[in-house]
N, C-alpha and C positions, 0 to 999 in steps of 0.2 A: 750901027752894030756895036760900036765901042760904048755908046751910051747904055745900051741894053746890058752889056757885060758889066759895066761899072755899077749899074742899078742892081743887078743880081748879086754882085759881090757885096755891095753895101747892105742889102737886105740879109744876106747870109751872115755877115759879121754882126749886124744889129741883133739878130736872133740868138747869137752865141753869147752876147754880153748879158750877165745876170742883172736883174732889176735890183736897184738899191733897196735895201730893207727886206728883201725876200728871205725867208727862213729856210734853211736846209734841214734835212732829217738829223744831221749832226748837231744842229742848234736846238733841237727839241728837248725839253726836260723829261719827256716820256718816250720810251721805246717799248713796243710790244713784241713779245716772242711767245712761242709755245714750248712748254717743257714742264719739268717737275723737279722737286727737290731743291735743297739749299745750294747745290753746286751751280744751278742755273743763274743764280744771282751774283753779279760781279761786285767786287769791293767798291766801297765809296758810293753806295746807292741804297735806296729803299726799294724793295720788291713787293708788289701786291700780287697775291696769287688768287686766281679765280676760285679755287676750292680749298677746303680745310686741309691741314697737314701738308701744306706746300704742294698741292696737286698730286699727292701720293697715289701711285698706281696708274696714272694716266697723264698724257700730255694735255695740258690745258693752258689757258692764257696766263701770262705773267707780264705785268707792267713794271718796267724798270724806271725808277724815278731818280734823277740826278740833281734836281733843283725843285724849288717850291712849285706846287701846281694848284692854282686857285680854282680851276674848273676841270675835274676829271672827265666831265662829259665831252670835252673837246677831243678826248682820246678813246671814246667809247668804253670808259672805265668807271663811270659813275654808278655807285651802289652795286658794285660787282665783286669787291674784294672779300675773301673769306679767311685768308691768313696773310701774315706780313713777316718779312725778314729785313731788319735794320742792319746792314752789313758794312760797318765802318771799323777801321783799325783802332781808333781811339774812342774815348767816351763821346757819345753822340745821342742827341734826342731828336726824334721825329714826332710830329703831332698830326693825328688824323682828326678830321672834322666831319660832322654829319651834313653840313651844308657848304655851298660854294663860298669862295672868298673868305675862307678861314673863319667860318661862323657856324651857328647852329646851337641847339640845346646841349650838345655834348661834344667833348673833344677827348681824345685818348692819347696820353703821352707814352711813347714807346722809347726804350733805352737800349743802347749797345754800349758796352764798356770796354771793348777791345779784346778782352780775353773771352768773355761770355757774350757772344754776339746776341743781338735782340731777336730771338726766335719766338714768334707768336703763331702757333699752329692753328689757333682758332681765335676769331675776333669776338666770340660770344655775342653780347648784345649789339656789337658793331658789325655783325655779319651782314654783308650787302647794304651797308649804311654809309660808307665813306664817299664824300663828295669833293674834298680838297685835302691837300697834304702839305705840311711844312717839313721840308727835308733838312 
């Protein structure tokens, strides 16, 4: 009986210990929310909006990026962005790429200068073409 209790306790404790190297949602460079407008984008991030004009008029997907993302497809965000907000306090550059791993025929350099944040209500020729981002 004591062996069964000890085994059950050991298995319970083992299940509670996180596996080394496992990533939590807090470690992810991308977080997806639903919303609209610039207020939905937190400072110190780049936000990709599903629709033009920052999803104006309806709640839609917003991908909040806090670090470089070589493959937006991992977050179901590949070729889906139609507007972007580069929301940083100081001067900051973000680069959108048409292919994964920061490659492709085209890249678009977006700027935020702290006073006039980088507000891009339409991606024009990059609409639904972004596959990787350097934040």
